[in-house]
Each structure stands twice: as structure tokens, then as C-alpha cells.
C-alpha positions in Angstrom: -14.0 -12.2 5.4 -11.2 -14.5 4.2 -8.2 -15.1 6.5 -4.6 -15.6 5.6 -3.2 -19.1 5.6 0.1 -21.0 5.7 0.9 -24.7 5.4 0.3 -27.0 8.4 3.5 -29.1 8.1 7.0 -28.7 6.9 8.5 -30.7 4.0 11.5 -30.9 1.7 12.3 -31.7 -1.9 15.4 -31.8 -4.0 16.3 -31.4 -7.6 18.9 -29.8 -10.0 18.6 -26.2 -11.1 17.9 -25.7 -14.8 20.9 -23.5 -15.6 23.4 -24.4 -13.0 22.7 -28.1 -12.9 23.5 -28.1 -9.1 21.2 -30.0 -6.9 19.4 -27.9 -4.4 17.3 -28.9 -1.4 14.2 -26.8 -0.6 12.5 -26.9 2.8 9.0 -25.4 3.1 8.0 -24.2 6.5 4.9 -22.6 8.0 5.2 -18.8 8.6 3.2 -16.4 10.9 0.5 -14.1 9.6 1.7 -11.1 7.6 5.1 -12.8 7.0 4.5 -13.2 3.3 6.6 -15.5 1.1 10.3 -15.4 1.8 13.4 -17.3 0.6 16.3 -18.1 3.0 19.7 -19.1 1.7 20.8 -21.4 4.5 24.0 -22.3 2.7 25.4 -18.8 3.3 26.7 -17.1 6.4 24.0 -15.5 8.5 21.4 -17.3 6.3 20.1 -14.1 4.5 16.4 -13.8 3.7 15.0 -12.5 0.4 11.3 -11.5 0.3 9.3 -12.5 -2.7 8.8 -8.9 -3.8 8.8 -7.3 -7.2 11.2 -4.6 -6.0 13.8 -7.4 -5.3 13.9 -8.6 -8.9 17.4 -8.4 -10.2 17.1 -10.3 -13.6 14.4 -11.6 -15.9 16.8 -13.3 -18.4 14.9 -16.5 -19.2 13.7 -16.7 -15.6 12.9 -14.5 -12.7 15.7 -13.8 -10.2 15.4 -12.2 -6.8 18.3 -10.6 -4.9 19.4 -8.7 -1.8 22.9 -7.3 -2.2 25.0 -10.0 -3.7 22.7 -12.8 -2.6 20.3 -14.1 -5.2 17.6 -16.8 -5.7 16.8 -17.6 -9.4 14.1 -19.4 -11.3 11.4 -18.7 -8.7 8.4 -18.3 -11.0 7.1 -21.9 -11.1 7.3 -22.3 -7.3 5.6 -19.0 -6.7 2.9 -19.8 -9.3 2.0 -22.9 -7.3 2.0 -21.0 -4.0 -0.2 -18.3 -5.6 -2.6 -20.9 -7.2 -3.1 -22.5 -3.8 -3.7 -19.1 -2.2 -1.0 -19.6 0.4 -0.1 -16.2 2.0 2.8 -17.0 4.4 5.7 -19.3 3.8 9.4 -19.6 4.5 11.3 -21.5 1.9 14.9 -22.5 2.9 17.3 -23.5 0.1 20.9 -24.5 0.1 21.8 -23.1 -3.4 21.2 -20.3 -5.8 18.6 -21.8 -8.1 15.1 -23.3 -7.5 15.0 -26.9 -9.0 13.4 -27.1 -12.5 11.9 -30.6 -11.8 9.5 -31.4 -14.6 9.3 -27.8 -15.9 5.9 -27.1 -14.4 4.4 -26.0 -11.1 3.0 -29.4 -10.3 6.0 -30.9 -8.4 5.7 -27.9 -6.0 1.9 -27.9 -5.8 1.4 -31.5 -4.9 3.5 -31.6 -1.7 2.1 -28.2 -0.7 -1.3 -29.7 -0.9 -0.2 -32.7 1.0 1.3 -30.5 3.8 -2.2 -29.2 4.5 -3.2 -25.7 5.4 -3.5 -23.7 8.6 -5.9 -20.8 8.7 -4.6 -17.7 10.5 -6.3 -15.1 12.6 -5.5 -12.1 10.3 -7.7 -11.2 7.4 -6.2 -11.5 3.9 -5.6 -8.3 2.1 -6.3 -7.8 -1.6 -5.3 -5.4 -4.3 -8.6 -4.4 -5.9 -8.2 -3.2 -9.5 -10.4 -0.1 -9.6 -9.3 1.3 -13.0 -7.4 -0.1 -16.1 -3.6 -0.5 -15.6 -1.7 -1.1 -18.8 1.9 -2.2 -19.5 2.8 -1.9 -23.2 5.9 -2.4 -25.3 5.3 -1.1 -28.8 8.4 -2.6 -30.2 7.6 -6.2 -29.2 3.8 -6.0 -29.2 3.6 -7.1 -25.6 0.6 -5.8 -23.7 -0.6 -6.7 -20.2 -3.7 -5.1 -18.8 -5.4 -5.2 -15.4 -9.2 -4.5 -15.5 -11.8 -4.2 -12.7 -13.5 -7.6 -12.2 -15.5 -9.1 -9.3 -13.1 -12.0 -8.8 -9.9 -13.2 -10.3 -9.2 -14.1 -14.0 -6.1 -14.4 -16.2 -6.1 -14.7 -19.9 -2.9 -15.3 -21.9 -2.2 -15.1 -25.6 1.0 -16.2 -27.3 2.0 -15.6 -30.9 5.5 -16.6 -31.9 4.9 -16.4 -35.7 5.5 -20.2 -35.7 3.8 -22.7 -38.0 3.9 -25.2 -35.1 2.4 -22.9 -32.3 0.5 -20.3 -34.2 -1.7 -18.2 -31.9 -2.7 -19.9 -28.6 -5.0 -18.7 -25.8 -5.5 -19.9 -22.2 -7.9 -18.7 -19.5 -8.1 -19.3 -15.8 -11.2 -18.0 -14.0 -10.8 -18.2 -10.2 -8.5 -20.7 -8.5 -10.5 -23.8 -8.5 -9.1 -25.3 -11.7 -5.5 -24.1 -11.3 -4.2 -27.5 -9.9 -5.6 -29.5 -12.9 -5.6 -27.0 -15.8 -2.5 -24.8 -15.2 -0.1 -26.3 -12.7 0.8 -29.4 -14.9 1.8 -27.3 -17.9 5.5 -27.4 -18.7 7.9 -24.8 -20.0 8.7 -24.8 -23.7 11.7 -23.9 -25.8 12.4 -23.7 -29.6 15.0 -26.2 -30.9 17.3 -23.4 -32.1 17.2 -21.8 -28.7 18.0 -25.0 -27.0 21.0 -25.6 -29.2 22.2 -22.0 -28.5 21.9 -22.5 -24.7 23.9 -25.7 -24.9 26.6 -23.9 -26.9 26.9 -21.3 -24.1 27.1 -24.0 -21.4 23.7 -23.2 -20.0 20.8 -25.4 -19.0 23.1 -27.8 -17.3 20.1 -29.3 -15.4 17.9 -29.4 -18.5 16.5 -32.7 -19.8 14.2 -33.5 -22.7 11.6 -34.5 -20.1 11.3 -31.1 -18.4 10.6 -28.9 -21.4 8.5 -29.0 -24.6 11.0 -28.7 -27.4 9.4 -27.2 -30.5 10.9 -27.6 -34.0 9.2 -25.1 -36.2 11.3 -25.9 -39.2 12.7 -29.0 -41.0 15.6 -30.4 -38.9 18.1 -33.0 -40.3 18.2 -36.2 -38.3 22.0 -35.8 -37.9 21.4 -32.5 -36.0 18.7 -34.2 -33.8 21.0 -37.1 -33.0 23.7 -34.7 -31.9 21.3 -33.0 -29.6 20.1 -36.3 -28.3 23.6 -37.3 -27.3 24.1 -34.1 -25.4 21.0 -35.0 -23.5 22.0 -38.6 -22.8 19.7 -40.2 -25.4 20.4 -42.3 -28.4 18.1 -40.4 -30.8 15.1 -38.1 -30.9 12.6 -37.3 -33.7 10.1 -34.6 -34.5 6.5 -35.6 -34.3 3.8 -34.5 -36.8 2.9 -31.8 -34.3 6.3 -30.2 -34.6 7.7 -31.2 -31.2 10.3 -33.6 -30.1 9.0 -37.1 -29.3 10.4 -37.1 -25.8 7.0 -36.3 -24.3 3.4 -35.8 -25.1 1.5 -32.6 -24.8 -0.9 -32.6 -21.9 -3.1 -30.0 -23.6 -3.3 -28.8 -27.2 -2.5 -25.3 -25.9 0.0 -26.3 -23.2 2.5 -23.5 -24.1 -0.2 -20.8 -23.6 -1.2 -22.4 -20.3 2.4 -22.4 -19.2 2.7 -18.7 -20.0 -0.3 -18.1 -17.9 1.4 -20.1 -15.1 4.4 -17.8 -15.4 2.2 -14.7 -15.3 0.7 -15.9 -12.0 4.1 -16.6 -10.5 5.6 -13.2 -11.5 2.6 -11.1 -10.5 2.5 -12.9 -7.1 5.6 -10.7 -6.4 3.0 -7.9 -5.8 2.8 -9.5 -2.3 -1.0 -9.8 -2.1 -3.6 -11.5 -4.3 -5.5 -9.6 -6.9 -9.2 -9.0 -7.5 -9.3 -8.1 -11.1 -8.9 -9.5 -14.7 -5.5 -9.8 -16.2 -5.2 -9.9 -20.0 -1.6 -10.8 -21.1 -0.7 -10.6 -24.8 2.7 -12.2 -25.6 3.9 -12.1 -21.9 7.4 -12.8 -20.8 9.3 -12.5 -17.5 10.5 -8.9 -18.2 7.0 -7.7 -19.2 5.4 -9.6 -16.3 7.8 -7.9 -13.8 7.4 -4.4 -15.4 3.6 -4.9 -15.2 3.8 -6.0 -11.6 5.7 -2.9 -10.7 2.8 -0.8 -12.1 0.5 -2.9 -9.9 2.7 -2.3 -6.9 2.6 1.5 -7.3 -1.2 1.3 -7.7 -1.5 -1.0 -4.7 0.6 1.3 -2.5 -1.5 4.2 -3.5 -4.6 2.2 -2.6 -3.2 1.3 0.8 -2.4 4.9 1.6 -5.9 5.9 0.6 -7.6 2.9 2.3 -8.5 5.1 5.2 -9.5 8.1 3.1 -12.6 9.6 4.6 -15.8 10.0 2.4 -17.6 13.2 2.3 -21.3 13.7 1.4 -22.3 17.4 1.6 -25.9 16.3 2.3 -24.9 14.6 5.6 -25.4 16.6 8.8 -22.0 17.6 10.3 -21.0 16.5 13.7 -20.0 20.1 14.5 -20.8 23.1 12.4 -18.8 26.3 12.4 -20.7 27.8 15.3 -20.3 24.7 17.4 -16.5 24.6 16.7 -16.2 28.3 17.8 -18.0 27.5 21.0 -15.2 25.0 21.9 -12.1 26.6 20.3 -10.8 30.1 20.8 -9.5 30.5 17.2 -11.2 33.1 15.0 -10.7 34.6 11.5 -8.2 34.6 9.9 -6.8 31.7 11.9 -9.7 29.3 12.2 -8.9 26.8 9.5 -11.8 24.3 9.9 -15.3 24.8 8.6 -16.9 21.8 10.1 -16.4 18.3 11.5 -17.9 15.6 9.4 -16.9 12.5 11.5 -15.8 11.8 15.0 -15.8 8.2 16.4 -13.5 6.6 18.9 -9.9 8.0 18.4 -10.6 9.4 15.0 -11.9 12.7 13.8 -12.3 14.3 10.3 -12.4 18.0 9.7 -13.2 19.9 6.5 -12.0 23.1 5.0 -13.5 24.6 1.8 -10.6 26.5 0.3 -11.8 29.8 -1.4 -9.8 32.5 -3.2 -10.8 34.9 -0.3 -8.5 33.2 2.2 -6.2 35.9 3.6 -3.0 33.9 3.2 -3.5 33.5 -0.6 -2.9 37.3 -1.1 0.8 36.9 -0.3 1.4 33.2 -0.8 1.8 33.7 -3.7 0.5 36.6 -5.9 -0.7 35.1 -9.1 0.0 31.6 -7.8 -2.1 31.0 -4.7 -0.9 28.0 -2.7 -1.9 27.1 0.9 1.2 27.2 3.1 2.3 23.8 4.4 2.5 25.2 8.0 -1.2 26.1 7.8 -2.1 22.6 6.7 -0.3 21.4 9.8 -2.2 24.0 11.9 -5.5 22.8 10.4 -4.6 19.2 11.4 -3.8 20.4 14.9 -7.1 22.3 15.2 -8.9 19.1 14.1 -7.0 17.0 16.6 -7.6 19.6 19.3 -11.4 19.2 18.8 -11.0 15.4 19.2 -9.0 15.5 22.5 -11.1 18.4 24.0 -14.3 16.4 23.4 -12.7 13.6 25.4 -12.7 15.8 28.5 -15.5 16.2 30.9 -15.6 20.0 30.2 -14.5 20.5 26.5 -15.1 24.2 26.7 -12.5 25.0 29.4 -9.2 24.1 27.7 -6.7 25.4 25.2 -4.3 23.3 23.1 -0.7 24.2 22.5 1.9 22.6 20.1 4.9 20.8 21.5 6.3 18.9 18.6 5.9 18.2 14.9 7.4 15.0 13.4 7.5 13.3 10.0 5.8 16.1 8.2 5.5 15.5 4.4 4.0 17.8 1.8 3.0 15.9 -1.3 0.7 18.1 -3.4 -0.5 21.7 -3.6 -3.7 23.0 -2.0 -5.2 25.7 -4.1 -8.5 27.8 -4.2 -11.5 25.6 -5.0 -10.1 22.5 -3.1 -12.1 20.8 -0.4 -9.5 19.5 2.1 -10.3 16.7 4.5 -8.2 16.5 7.6 -8.2 13.0 9.2 -6.6 12.9 12.6 -6.1 9.8 14.8 -5.0 9.7 18.5 -2.0 7.3 18.5 -1.3 7.1 22.2 -3.3 7.5 25.4 -3.5 11.1 26.8 -1.2 11.4 29.8 -0.8 14.5 31.9 -2.5 16.5 29.1 0.0 15.3 26.5 -1.6 14.2 23.2 0.0 12.4 20.3 -1.9 12.4 17.0 -1.3 11.5 13.4 -2.8 13.7 10.8 -3.4 13.2 7.0 -4.8 15.8 4.6 -6.7 14.7 1.5 -8.0 16.5 -1.6 -10.1 14.0 -3.5 -8.0 10.8 -3.9 -4.7 12.7 -3.3 -2.8 12.8 0.0 -1.6 16.4 0.2 0.2 16.3 3.5 0.8 14.2 6.6 2.5 14.6 10.0 2.6 13.4 13.6 1.9 16.0 16.2 2.4 16.3 19.9 0.4 18.9 21.9 -0.6 19.7 25.4 -4.1 20.7 26.6 -4.1 23.3 29.3 -7.0 24.3 31.6 -8.0 27.9 31.0 -7.5 30.2 34.0 
């Protein structure tokens, strides 16, 4: 079991945003278990909070922006990558502006003070999204493809191909988290020279410097043009090295751009909200694709959470109650006995089973030629299953009847048809008081939740 963790001590750092150029102060604070990663705009009235969640993404234009209403926080990917690489689960990040500082264009300026702050292990177990089957995001037009595959651990592979004589194809791999701080976090963002000039012309990257991005010149550039760029960046002159990059910095790795793309992938997929157990293969990734892919992961994760408590059925196992034993406790009989056997009963939970055949009486009229189990009978089957649970909690389970009082939050999500085996899982959600029972029921067919509801009933002593 691995528990969640947060930082042990608060700290602050400052820097200009890449696009706005405005200096922003960030304060990192410990947060309680199950808090997640959240940003708080302390410069605004009521200090609104924005969770780091993929459903909060409002823009992926050259960076990832989160929003809530009209409030936004932009360029979050490098910071989130550092948090993800250090496996920090809970954190509150206060900021007094709209954009996270660019600093040196990597995740390292965030990672190092987070490491220095220390970690505090919390009492709640960390939850993971376990990739159980391939999940694919693909854009045929751009050739972007990101795939999640089952894997016993965590691995990310990125491949970039900009059809550039300078970059060519590059690959980067991270297996586990142990090497993130040394192999991925220091890798800086990169930009092509023609893109940089266009951004300047549009009055963007006001906080950009030639020291916080790798500038790639993949074609012959006149020195006059380079000098003009240098003056805009506050330098006398710049030149293009034999490697095809500006001489304002040295590459830390021969494949630093591919490693930075991997860094971005980790930051963007951390918006899932939980760490992943699986292998991620990213071909030509970008923020838009990363976020689109993470939304697919989010849907799969939510399905997995809903099915986390799905009961398992082995027909070879001896039932807790067979049909005859059920009938000894409950007064229901054909055609209204809707449970064939009880396969599990422990504590406040019980699981009943119904094998749905074409001979069920209700299929004759619901509907001719299109047999579907009525939703109200699914609720009744849940109630019968729950009734067996609460009756077996009594000293004399054979001397009571159960009557409905209320149904709440009933949802019907899929059809139940002949040939289905339906599992009804029912949990007691409050102590029984004066014969009043509150239960939550969920009906499953295979990996599909077909219905769910909360039920209130009363058990009454038979005369």
C-alpha cells in the first residue's frame, strides 16, 4: 500500500509569465489528503480556486490553461509535470497573477524547491488509474497518436518529428519516476526561429528570453535578421551553431526537445487527477492532443471507479443462500420472486443474482418482440436483496416482512434482456433504527452498471 503525500513546508518563488511578461508570485502550501492539486488566485476577490482537472482546461494554444468561469491560470504544464514527477498528491498553489512563471523553460525550477520542502506522508491510500485495455487518441490529419497500454508500472515514451533537418526524429523514454529529476525535469521548451519572430510580431512572449527556450534555426538565416532578433531580446548579437540552434545556450541532452515533450505529456496527463499504472506511447504530442487523450483517460478512470466495487461471480462457488433458503425467509413467490440466489453476504453488504431467461412473465408484455426488464422490477430485485440482508441481521429472520417507504436517485443506464445474468449489490448505508432501513443498490450485467438507486424500507414483525 502506498499512501498519499504532500509537502512538509510552504515556500514561495517569483518570475515573469512567458506570454504576459508580468511577474507572478507562487506560494506552495501543504494540503490535506484527497485535496488534489489546486490553484488559488489570491489577487482576485474571494480568492477563487481552480482544481488541476482536465475538465477545467479552457485553452491549449501554445500552453495549457485552466479556468473556472472567467478566472484562469495559464502555462501550468511545467509546474504540474514537476509535481507529477515527484509523486505529490495534494498541494495548494497560491498565485497573484494569471500565468505561471516560465523561469528557465523547464520543470527544474519548480522541482528543486519542492524537493527542498520535504514530504509528509498522509494516512489515506493513493489511488491509481490502472490501464486495463488499450486507449487510443489519434488525429489522422496531423499524424498525432497517443496510446495507453497495460503495464505493471509507469512508463512514457515520446517521439517527435517536425520534418526538420536540425531535429529529425527524436525519441525519449522515462521508465518509473526515479530518473525524472535528472533526465526529464531539466529539459527546456523549444521553439523554431520563424515561430519566435511571429510571436514577437504579435506582441506575445513578453516574458521570453533566449535563456529559457531552445531556439532552432532549421534553415539558413541572414545575420542581419539574427541581430534584429537579438536586439529585441536585449542582446548585442546571436549566431546559429553547427547544431542548428542559437548559441545562447547549450543542449543538456542530444534529444532535449523530445525529453521536453515527454515532460509536457506528464504535466498534461496529470490533469487526470490520479497517477497512472500503464505505458504511454506519444507520437508527435502537443498540448491539444495531450488534453484530448487525458479526457479519454478520465472517462475510462470514472468507469473504473464506478466498477471498482463490482462483485465477481464464479458459478462454481457455493451460494450463501440458494433459492429454497431464500424462500424460507421471504414470502415472495413466482412471478414476483426476482432473486435466484445470494452469492455474497458480509458485514453491511450483500450480492444477489438473477439469471434472466426468456420465460420471465414480464417479458411477454414488456415488450412483444423487444423483451426488456422493467426498471421498476430492477428496483424491486434490489429491495428483495437488501431485505435479505437486513432480515438476517435480526435474531429471528423468518418472522419479518419488508415494505418500501421511499426510492431516491434511481438511474437506469442500460437494458436488461433475456440471457443476462444480473448481480444486485446492496449496501446498508445507515444504522437500522425503529425498523427503518436505508440501502444503496447497484445492478450489474458484466462490466456495465445497468441501474442504481437508494432505497428506504421498513421491516415489520409478522402477526
